[in-house]
C-alpha positions as CSV (number, residue, x, y, z in Angstrom):
1,M,0.0,0.0,0.1
2,V,1.3,3.3,-1.0
3,T,0.8,6.2,1.3
4,R,0.7,9.9,0.5
5,T,2.7,12.2,2.5
6,I,0.8,15.4,3.6
7,I,2.8,18.7,3.6
8,A,1.2,21.0,6.2
9,P,3.6,24.0,6.7
10,S,3.1,26.2,9.7
11,V,2.5,30.0,9.2
12,L,3.9,30.7,12.6
13,S,6.9,32.7,11.1
14,A,4.8,34.4,8.6
15,D,4.4,38.2,8.5
16,F,1.2,38.5,10.5
17,S,0.4,42.0,8.9
18,R,0.2,40.0,5.7
19,L,-1.0,36.8,6.9
20,G,-3.6,36.1,4.1
21,D,-1.1,36.7,1.4
22,E,1.5,34.5,3.2
23,V,-1.2,31.7,3.4
24,E,-1.6,32.1,-0.3
25,A,2.0,32.0,-0.9
26,V,2.3,28.7,1.0
27,V,-0.6,27.4,-1.1
28,R,1.0,28.4,-4.3
29,A,4.3,26.6,-3.1
30,G,2.4,23.3,-3.0
31,A,1.0,22.9,0.6
32,D,-1.6,20.5,1.1
33,W,-2.7,21.7,4.4
34,I,-2.2,25.0,6.4
35,H,-1.0,24.5,10.0
36,L,-1.9,27.2,12.6
37,D,-0.2,27.2,15.9
38,V,-2.5,28.7,18.4
39,M,-0.6,30.1,21.5
40,D,-2.2,31.7,24.5
41,G,0.6,33.1,26.4
42,H,-0.4,30.7,29.4
43,F,0.0,27.2,28.2
44,V,3.0,28.3,26.4
45,P,4.9,31.6,26.6
46,N,4.2,32.9,23.3
47,I,0.9,34.4,22.0
48,T,-0.3,34.2,18.4
49,F,-3.8,34.4,17.1
50,G,-7.3,33.3,17.9
51,P,-10.6,32.6,16.1
52,P,-11.2,36.0,14.6
53,V,-7.8,35.9,12.7
54,I,-8.5,32.4,11.5
55,K,-12.0,33.4,10.4
56,A,-10.5,36.4,8.6
57,I,-8.0,34.3,6.6
58,R,-10.4,31.2,5.9
59,D,-11.6,32.7,2.7
60,R,-8.1,33.0,1.3
61,T,-7.8,29.3,0.5
62,D,-9.9,26.0,0.5
63,K,-6.9,24.0,1.9
64,I,-7.4,22.3,5.1
65,F,-6.8,24.2,8.2
66,D,-4.7,22.2,10.7
67,C,-5.2,24.0,14.1
68,H,-2.8,23.1,16.8
69,L,-4.1,24.6,20.1
70,M,-1.5,25.2,22.6
71,I,-4.1,26.8,25.0
72,A,-5.4,25.9,28.4
73,P,-8.1,25.3,28.9
74,A,-8.8,24.2,25.5
75,D,-12.3,22.8,26.0
76,P,-14.3,26.2,26.1
77,Y,-12.8,27.3,22.7
78,L,-13.1,24.2,20.7
79,A,-16.4,25.4,19.1
80,A,-15.1,28.8,18.3
81,F,-12.1,27.5,16.4
82,A,-14.4,25.0,14.5
83,D,-16.8,28.0,13.7
84,A,-13.8,30.0,12.6
85,G,-12.8,27.4,9.9
86,C,-10.5,25.1,11.6
87,D,-11.1,21.5,9.8
88,I,-8.6,19.5,12.2
89,I,-8.2,20.7,15.9
90,T,-5.3,19.2,17.9
91,V,-5.2,19.7,21.7
92,H,-2.8,18.7,24.4
93,A,-3.9,16.1,27.0
94,E,-2.6,18.2,29.8
95,A,-4.4,21.4,28.6
96,G,-7.5,20.6,30.5
97,P,-9.0,18.1,33.1
98,H,-11.2,16.4,30.8
99,L,-9.6,15.2,27.6
100,D,-12.4,12.8,27.1
101,R,-14.8,15.7,26.6
102,S,-12.5,17.5,23.9
């Protein structure tokens, strides 16, 4: 069985003032998915972006948005990220007391 490798570059190092353009550039370069590292300044020391920014760039591509939530707690925000356009949402087991509810 042949498996296909999925390329999902992170836009963490993108110019956030041009994030939509940067997403389009990654797509033109051949990305299969767009990986979005969401950081809250609590679970991890950096702060990136939240659902409003993801929603703002969602219409720039129809590629899958792979959203990696490095936030705590994650559970209260899952619906907001899904509604913003995240297709895949990854949470950390230690980011909340009820992983089974995530």
